[in-house]
N, C-alpha and C positions, 0 to 999 in steps of 0.2 A: 605968586606964581612960583617963586623960588622954593617956598615951603612945600608946595604940592609936588614939585619935582623931587625934593629930598625924600619925602614920604614914599613916593612911588619907587624911588631907587632902593630905599630900605626894604620895602615889601618885596621887591625883586630879589634882593640878596637873601632874605629870609626864605623865600620860595625856592631859590637855587640851592640853599644849604639843606633844606628839608629834602629836596629831590636827591641831592648828593648822598645824604645819609641813607635814604631808602635804597638807592642804587648800590651802596657799598655793603649792605647787609648780605652776608654770605652763608652758604651752607655750613653747618657745624660738624666738624669731624672729631669724634671721640676716640682717643687712643687708650688701649689698656693691654699691657703685656704682649700678647701674640698678634692681636688684630685691632683694626679700627672699624667703626661704622660711621656713615655720614648721614646726618639728619638734614633734610631739605629746609631751607630758610623759612618756609611758610609755617613750620611747626615750632619755631623758636620760642613762642610765648606759652606753649601749652604742655611742654614735657619737662620731666626731671630725670636725671641719670643717677643710677647707683652702680658701683663696680664691686663685684665679689668674686674671689677666686679667679677663674678664667671666664667670667661672665660680665657682659654689659647689659644691665636691665633698664628698660625704658618705662617710665610711669607717666600717667596723665596727671598733671600737676593739680588740677582742680579737684579731681576725684580723690587723690591721695590726701590733700589738705582737708577734705570733708570727712575723712575717716573711713573711706570705702576701699582702701587698698590702692586702686589706681593703676595696677600693673597692666601694661598693654602688651609688651612682648620683651623677650630677652634673646640675645645671641650669645651662645655658650660654646666653649671649646672643651671636648672630652677626649682623653687619651684612649679610654676603653669603651667600645660600643655598648657593652653591657650596662655601663653606668647611666646611659640616657634611655636605653630601650624600655626600662620599666617606668619611665616618667610619662604620665598622660599629658597630652597636649604638645608633645615634642615631635619634631620632624627634621631629619637631616637635610642640610642645604649643600654640603660639599665637604672637602677635606683641606686641611692646612698642614704644611710641613714646616717645622721650626728650623732655626739655624743649625741645630745639631742633627737634623734629619728625623726627629721624632714626628710621628703622624698623629693628627687629631681629627676627630669628627667635629664639624661646625654645625651646630644644631639651633633651630628656631624653637623657642618655647613660648607658648601662649597660655594665658590663664585658663583654668578649667572651671572657675566659678565667677560670679558677677563681681566686677571690680569698680563699678560706678554707682552713683546714687539712684538705686532702683526704687526708692520711696517717691521720687518725683515722677519717674516714668519707667516702664518696663524696657523701653527702647533706649539703647545707649546714646549719650550725647553725640552729636555729629563729630565733634573734635576727638572724642575718645575712639569712635569707630574708625576714623581716618588714621589715627595713630596705631591702632590695632592692625589695620591692613598694611601699614608701612612695613611691618615685620616681614611680609612676603617678598618685598622688593628692595629692602634697604641695601645700600652699597656696602660691601665688606671687602677689606683689604688686609693682607698680612703686613705686619710691621716688625721692627727689630730683627730683621733677617729672616722672617717667616714669609711663606708664600701660600696664598689661598687659591684653591681651584674650585670654582663653582661646579656643582653636579658631579664632581669626581667621586667614584665609589658608589654611584647610585643608578647608573644607566645599564640596563641589561646587555646592550651591545658591547660594553666594555668588561663585563663581569663573567660571562658564561661561554666564552669561545671554546674552551677545552671540552666543556660538557657537550656542546653541540657537535663538535668534531667526533666525539666518542659515539654519539647516537648515530651519526652518519656511517661510521665504520661498522657499528653493530648491525644496522639495517642492510648495508651493502654486502656484508659478509654473511648475512642470515644467521646470526648467533642463535643457538637453540635456547629454549625456555630456561633450562638449567643455568646456562651461563649468564643470561639476562638477569635472572633472579640474584645470582651471586654478585652482579655488578649494580644491584639496586635499580633495575630497569624493568619496565613492564613487559610481560610475556607477549603483549599484543603486537610488538614489532616483528616477532617471528611469524606470527599469523599473517600480518599484512605483507611482509616481505615475500612470503610463499604463495600469496594469492593475488598479487599485483605485479604487472610487468615492470612498472616504474614506481616502486614503493616510496621513493623520496618525494614524489609528487602527491602522495596520499597522506603523508605525515608532515605536520607543520609545527610551528612554534610562535609564541608571542611573548612580550614582556608586559608585566602588569604588577602594579604595587598593591598586593593583596591586603596587607595589614596597615596601609596608609602611614608608613614610617618614613616615606621619602625614597625608599630603595626598591627597585623593581625586582620581582621574582621572574623566573623563567618557567613558562608552561609549555609542555609538549603534548600534542594530541593528534587525533585523527581529523583530517579535513573531510567533513561530512555535512549533511543537511538534516533537518528535522530534529528529533530528540537527541541525536548524537552530536549536533553542532556545538562546539565549545567544550566537548568532553576532554578531560585532562588525564593523560596516561602517566605523566611524570611531572613533578613540580620540584623546583630548586629555589633556595633562598640563600641569603648571606648571613653567616654567623661569625662574628669577630673578623669581619672583612674577608671571609673565605666562603666559597660556594658549598652548600650542603644540600643533600637530597631530603625532601620532605615526605613524599609518598609516591606509590605507584597504584594505578588503577587497571581495571580490565572490564570484561563484558558484564559480569554480574556484580561488579564493584566499581561503579563509575563515580568520578569526581567532577565537580563543576564549581566555578566561582558564582556565588549568588548574592544579590543585593549589595554589590560593590565590594564588601569586605568580609563576607562569610564564605566558607567552603562547605558545599553540600556533598555528602557521600551517599549515593543511592546504592542499595544492595538488595539482593533477592535470593531467597532460598527455595524458590518455586512458587506455584500459584497460591499456596496457603500462607506464605510469609514473605513480606518485603517491607522496606522502610527507607528512611533517610535520616542521616545523622548530620547535624549542623555544628561546624567548628569555627574557631578563629585561629589564625596563625600567630603564635606568640613572637613578639619582636626579638630579633637577635637570637632566635632558636629555630630549630626545625621541628618544633612540637606543635601538634594540633590540639587545641584545648576545647573540649566539648561544651556546647551551649544548650542544646535541646535535641531530642531525638523523637522521631515519629515512626510507628510501625503498625502494619496490618498483620495480625497474627491469629489465624483461625485455630492453630494448635492450642493457643492459650484460652481463647473464647470464641467459639464458632458463631454464636448468636450476635455477639458485639465485639468484633475483632480490632477495635481502634484503641491505640495506646499512645501515651505521651510520657516522656521522661525528661526530667531536668537534672538527672544524675545518671551514673552508669549502673545504679543498683535498683532503683525503685521505679516501677512503671505505674502510671495512672490510667485506668480503664475509663475512657470518655465516650460521649455520644459521637455519632458520625458528624453531626453539625459542628460540634466543638473542635473535632479533629481537623475538619476542612478549614474552619475559620483561623485556627492557630497556624496551620501549616502553610496557608496561602501567603503569609508574611514573607516566607522564604522561597516562594515559587518563581521569583524573577531571576533567571539565570543569565549570565553573560555569554552570549553566543559569538565567540571570537572568530574573526576571519584570519585563521592561521596562515602564516607565510610558509609555503612549502620548503622543506629542507633542501630541495634541489636548487633553490634560488640563492642559497648562502654562498657568499664569496669571501674567503678569508684573506 
């Protein structure tokens, strides 16, 4: 009976120790130069860390060991926005100021190719997928005198106040078309200011991340229904952390966001010629880069006026069916519910 009691007591101690060890497992905080990231304890057995320059890179241990890279995500500090703007798979998360007052963009980097054993399955292992997703929510903190601000330098409400004030002034004072053009603003504000009793109720704005880099653009347009809903008269973006004008539109030169991250420019030269140009907004620039263009041009070919171009120089004459099929890919416009300028409170 005494042996049985001792055995039971030993088992109790072993179970207590096991429970204590499990309970004491903590989240792992990785420090490197300017910042730290915290990996939750449930990931402790599946990841490997590498530190390079101002980067903490997180790898899926099993995939890396098997020779498939295993890169899941990285958190990287950049002094210059241009250094990360050209990197595919990167998105800004916020800003960090070091102890000397220098400003850095904190950027999430994801792989752009397959980093796990795809010979076993096209679908990523569950542990890899969870580690990949952790990059979106991982806890980041400034260290060694640095301070991290999540979402800083990204939200439109913090970036474009002066631009909006300028538009309100221009509309209220009814600037003429010449002055609007000089100030890189659409002539449509003069038209709307002179044809509406309360033009600030007719013109609105929204913030939208057009190029998916984590930083919102400012879009200003007419509050309208039908085909005019979501039309953009002016767009602004951030270049080297400063607001820059992208483009202005008008009646026969209308801009829209289409298919989430493309910009469509509809133009018309009359009943015999019209078209749409599709662009992307290049990160950390105010440049629109052409992707594809479609035009209906009876001047060029009256019998078959359908053309497609994948450059600015060469047009391909195609059938109506081909024209419609290729063009419909970009027909899904974002119909923004603009906030009236009259609702702004500074």
